[in-house]
N, C-alpha and C positions, 0 to 999 in steps of 0.2 A: 143382709142375710135372712133367709126364710126360716131360721130356727133360733131358739133362745139360748143364750149362753151367759154365764156369770163367772167372775173371777175376783178373788180377794174378799174383803169384808164389806157388807152392805147392811143397812137397817132393815127391820121387818116391814116397815111401811115407807112408801115414797113420801118425800116432802115433809119429813118429820125430823125432830132434833136428833143429831147423830154426833157423838163425842168420842174422843179417844179415851183410853184408860186414865190418862192424866187430866181429863176434863176439858181438853181443847176441842173446839168445834171442827168438824169436817165440813167442807164446802161442796154443796151439790151442784152439778152441771148437767143440763139436758143437752145431749149431743144428738141432734135430730136432723131430719131431712124433710123436704117438701112442706115447709111450714111446720105444723104440728101433726101432719097427716102421713108422713113416711116412716121409714125405719128409724128407730132411735135407741139410744142407750142412756142410762143414768150413771154419771160418774161422781165419785166422792173423793175430793182432794184434801190433802193435808194443809194446803195453802190456797188462797184465792188464785184462780187461773187468769185473772184479769189485770195483773200488775205490770203495766207497760211503763218502762223507765225512759225509753228513747226510741225514735225511729231514725236509724243512721242514714239510710239512703234508699232510693227507689230507682229501678232501672228497667228498661224494656227488654223482654226476651221473646218478642214476637218472631215467628219463623219468617225468613226472607223468601218470599215467593218468587220463583223464576218463571214458571209456566202456570198461569191462572186457569186457562181453559185447555186442559190436556186431552188429546185424542190419540196418543201414541203409546203402544205397549212398551214397557220399560223393564230392564233388568238391572237391579242395583246390587253391587258387590259389597254386601254389608260388612264383611270382615276387613274391608279397606278403611272403615272409619277408624281413625287413629285412637289409640289408648290415651286417656287423659287422667290426670291425678284426681281432680275434684269431681264429685258425683254430679253436681248440677251442670258444670261446664262440659262434662262428657256426653251429655244428652244432646243428640243431633236429630232434629225433626226433619224427616225426609218427605213425608206426605201429610197433607193437612186439608181439612175443610172446617166448616163452622161447627161440626159435631165431634170431631176427633182429630188427634194428632197421632201419627205413627212415627216412633222414635227409635233410634239405635243408640246404644251407649256401651262404652268400654272403659268403665272407671277402674283405675289402678289402686286407689286407696279407699279406705272406709270413710263413711260420712259420720264423723264423731266430734268434729270441732264446732259444729252448729247443728240445728234442727231444721227440718223442712216440712212445710205444710202446703199442699195444693188445694186451694179453695175454689179453683175453676172446674176441676175435673176429678172423677174417679180415675184411678190408675190400675192397670194390670202390668206387673213386671214379670215377663217370662224369662226364666233363668236358663240361658243357653250354655254359659260357662261360669263356673265359680260356685262356691259354697259360702255359707255364712249365716248371719242372724239379722232379721228385721226387728228393730226395737221401736216400740210405740208406747204411747201413754196408756194403752189398753193391754199391754203385755207383749211378749216376744214370740217370734215365729222363726224357727230354723228353716233354711232352704238349701236346695241343691239343684243340680242339673234336671231340667224338665218341669220344674215347679212353676205354676201360675200363682203369683201373689196378688190378690185383689185388695186394693187399698181405697176405701171410700174417701170421698173428698173431705177435707178438714182434719184427717188423721195427722198427728204430729209424729214424725218418724226420723230415725237414723238407720244406717245400714253398716253392719260390721262384717266385712269380708275376711275370709280366711286366706285369700290368695290375691296376688296382683293381676292375675289373668282372668278377667271377668268380662262376659258379653251378655248384654240384656237386650231383649226386644220389648219395647214399652208401648202401650196403648193408653192414651189419655182421652177420656170420654166426658163430654159435656153433659151427657145423660147418665143416670144411674145404671150400673152394670148388675144384671140379675141372672139367675139360672133361668133357662128357657121355660116359658109357661107350659109348653107341651109336655114337659117332664114332670109337672107338679099337679097334685090334686087341689081342690079348692081350700084345703087347710094350709097348703104350702109345702106339704111333704113330697119328696121326690118319689115318683111312681116306679113300678117294677120294670117298665120298659126303658127307663132312663139309663144312659150309658155310664152313670156314676151315681153314688148315693151319699147320704150324709156321713157315712163312715170314711169316705174319701176326702172329706172337707175338714181341714184342721184349723181350728180357731186359735187365738193367742193363748199362751201359757206363760209361766214364769213372770209374773207381774213384778216389775221393779218399781219401788216407791222411794222417792227422794224428798227430803225436807230441806234441801239446800237453798240458801238465798245467795244472790250475787248478780252476775251479768250473764244472761243466757240468750244467745242469738237464735232467733227463729226466722228463717227466710220463708216468707209467705207469698205464694203465687196467687195473684188476683188480676183478672183481665189482662193477662199476658205481661204483667209487671211483677218483678220481685221486690218486695218491701222487706227490708231488714229491720226487724223489731228486736229490741233488747228488753227482756222480761226480768223482773226481780226475783221470781221464784222458778225453780226447776220445773220444766214442762211435764216431767214424769212424776207428778205428785199424787197420782191416783192410788188410793188405798183399797178401792174395790169398785166394781161396776157390774151392771147387768143390762141385758137388752138384746136387740137384734141388729144393731149397727156397729160393725167391727171388721177389721181385716181378717182374711183367712187365706189359706193356700189349698190348691188342688193340683196334683201332679198329672201331667199329660200321660204318664205311664199307668195311671189308674183309670184312664178313659177306656171303656170297653167298647170296641167297634161293633157296629150293626152291619151285618152282611146279608146277602141274598143270592138267589139263583142267577140273577142278572145284575148289571151294574146299578148300584144305588146312587141316588142324587146327593149333592153336597149337604143338604139339610140333615142327613143322618149323622154327620160329623159335628153338628152344632154343640157348642160347649157353654157359651154365654150369649146373652142378648141385651140390646138396648133398643130404644125407639128409633135409632138412626143407623145401626149396623149390627151385624152378628159376628161372633168369633167361633171358628171351627177348629177341630183337632184331627189331623190325619195321622194315624198310628199304625204300627205293624198289624196285619190282619190277613186272614185267608181271603183269596179271591173268589169271585162268583163261581158257582158250581153247576150252572147249566152247561151241558156238553158242548154247546156252541157259543158260550159266553165270550164277549170281548171285554177283558178286564180294564183296558185303558178307557178313560172317559171319552164320551162322544163330543164332537164339536158342538159348541153352544154359544149363543149370543147373550151377552150381559146387557139386556135392554134397560134394566132398572137399577143396576148396581155396578160399581167399580169393584174389581176383585184383586185383593192383595194376598200373595202367598209368601210366607217366610219359611225357608227351608232349614230344617234343624239338623237332620241326619238321615242316613240311608240312601237308597237308590230310588228316586222318584220316577215311576214307570212312564209318565207321559212327557217328560222333558229330557233334552240332551244336555250334557255338560253341567249338571246341577252341582253347585258348591254349597258348603255349609255357610249359613249366614246370608245367602242370596235372597233378594226380594224381587218378585215379579209383580208388575202392575198391569192388569188387563182392563182398560177403561170401558165403561158402558157404551153400547151402541155398535160395537163391532164384534164379530164372532172370533173365538179362539178355540184351540183344542190341542190334541197331541202333536208333537213335533213329527216331521216325516220319518216313517219307519217304526216309531214307537208303538203305534196301534198294532201293527203286524207282529212285532216282537212280544207283545203282551199275551197273545193268544196261546193258551195251553199252560201258562204260568199258574202256579198254585197259591202263591202268597207274595206279599210285599213287606219290606222292612222299612218303608218310608216313615219319616217323622216330620211333620210340618204344621204350622199355624196359619190359618186363613182368616182374613178380615174382609167381609163384604159390606161396603158402605152404600147406603141408599141415595146419597148425594155425591156428586163428583169430587174427586180429590185433586188438589193442586200440588204441583211439584216444586220443591224448594231448591235453593241454591246448593244446600248440602247434598241433596239427592244427585244433582248433576255432576258433582265431584266424583261420584262412584258409579256412574251410569255407563252401561254398554249401549252405545247409541245405535248399534246395528241389530239389536234384539228383535225389533218389529219385523225384520226380514227373515227371521229364523224358521218360518213355515214354508219358505220356497223349496221346491223339490230338490234343487241342486245343493242346498245347504243341509248337510246331514249331521 
């Protein structure tokens, strides 16, 4: 995160003696990235966070690739992914490359009987359906429909859902996820032209501190393996922390669209960036106001990136038969654009109510076996004139 935050009790100086009122030492932990050169936070634990009692088992969770070199436009019916009780088992990777995984999940139950830590990737959980609370060692974040929850790698977390009907669109990134550089000044502050500001970004609150000892299972993801560790101390033993490395949420409903007299290109919708892909938000907005403007996007070739669009809600003006939870993949190298008739129908329209999340990857995406289970195999033909 490009701003400083603190929660709980911390000493006046780093790396100095810090004790409880009873005289017990607190245990300092540097939670950092990119060696000692990236974002970091300093955590103070009531117990040592290093007390491993046992490693129960390790197992492979690599996605099963069905199409390694894909050149076919795909339409995936995301809401056909079956609901599953366990949070980790519910996560189905549908598209993947060496930089990111694109995942659908429909967990029915809260993740409360174990803890989870992804050390491979930063994660973004986009909440399509459901409400609840993300619990972490750095504090809690409540969430609802439309929230992006950004979870840096290494965060230990649980999820407490209020309902059994939950749908998540998840992006796992091997590269750190940042706010776009074009929105920031050289101090890191978001600029006036940015479509959101720090007021829209919500850091953890409600720090829960436990001093319990016992058997606490943490499922750690590393190199596409899950390693089940048993720790002797409760993972949420932090009495206080400060720094720049922490989870946060940003609602897609707080993204302020950038519009113009004629159609604006996709970068105006950019919300997050990494070195390997960008994430954009399409939100309700006024259409272009040139008297002869064509609101629907022009045909364009993705020469350098695969384009993934996850449809959240509303009526998407450039596509026919759009359903909630649908994912389209338009691979690099071939042009795509509005479906037949949608360009003409958009002329004269004043606004759109669409809501969608886009991921543009700079390296090709592979298609998994899970994706083919929910794929419309005829989608690539949907631009033919006779298909309306």
